[in-house]
C-alpha positions in Angstrom: -45.6 -4.1 -5.3 -42.0 -5.3 -5.9 -40.4 -8.7 -4.5 -37.7 -8.6 -3.0 -34.7 -9.7 -5.7 -32.3 -11.1 -3.1 -35.3 -13.7 -2.3 -36.8 -14.6 -5.6 -35.9 -17.3 -7.9 -34.0 -16.5 -11.2 -36.5 -17.1 -13.5 -39.3 -15.1 -11.3 -36.4 -12.1 -11.2 -36.7 -12.4 -15.3 -40.2 -12.1 -15.5 -40.3 -9.2 -12.8 -37.6 -7.1 -14.5 -39.3 -7.8 -18.1 -42.7 -6.9 -17.0 -41.3 -3.6 -14.7 -39.6 -2.4 -17.9 -42.4 -2.9 -20.5 -44.9 -0.8 -18.0 -42.4 1.8 -17.5 -42.2 1.9 -21.3 -45.9 1.7 -21.6 -46.3 5.0 -19.3 -43.7 6.7 -20.6 -43.0 5.7 -24.2 -39.6 6.1 -23.8 -36.9 3.2 -23.8 -36.2 2.2 -20.2 -32.5 2.0 -20.0 -31.9 1.6 -16.3 -33.1 -0.3 -13.3 -33.2 0.1 -9.5 -33.4 -2.4 -7.2 -36.4 -2.8 -5.0 -35.7 -2.0 -1.4 -32.1 -1.7 -2.4 -31.9 -5.4 -2.1 -30.1 -7.8 -5.0 -28.3 -10.7 -5.1 -25.8 -12.3 -7.9 -28.8 -13.7 -9.7 -30.6 -10.5 -10.0 -27.6 -8.8 -11.0 -27.1 -10.8 -14.0 -30.9 -10.7 -15.1 -30.3 -6.9 -14.9 -26.9 -6.7 -16.6 -28.2 -8.5 -19.6 -31.6 -6.6 -19.7 -30.5 -3.2 -19.1 -27.7 -0.7 -19.8 -27.0 -0.3 -16.1 -28.8 -0.4 -12.4 -28.6 1.1 -9.1 -29.4 0.5 -5.5 -29.4 2.4 -2.2 -28.3 1.3 1.0 -31.2 1.4 3.6 -30.7 2.9 6.9 -32.1 4.4 9.6 -30.3 7.8 10.5 -30.1 9.1 13.9 
């Protein structure tokens, strides 16, 4: 499972992103250029680390629909 990056220390964020990238590239045998924030959760540290490691990142706003 992935941690909520908005509650994760910056050094661990870097580790999580690197390990995720390595896993995806191993499974797909393709470069992993983009990142999706788990649970749609991020903070400035997560944005900074993702910007340094990936070409782009995305998130979603999770909400319950009525």
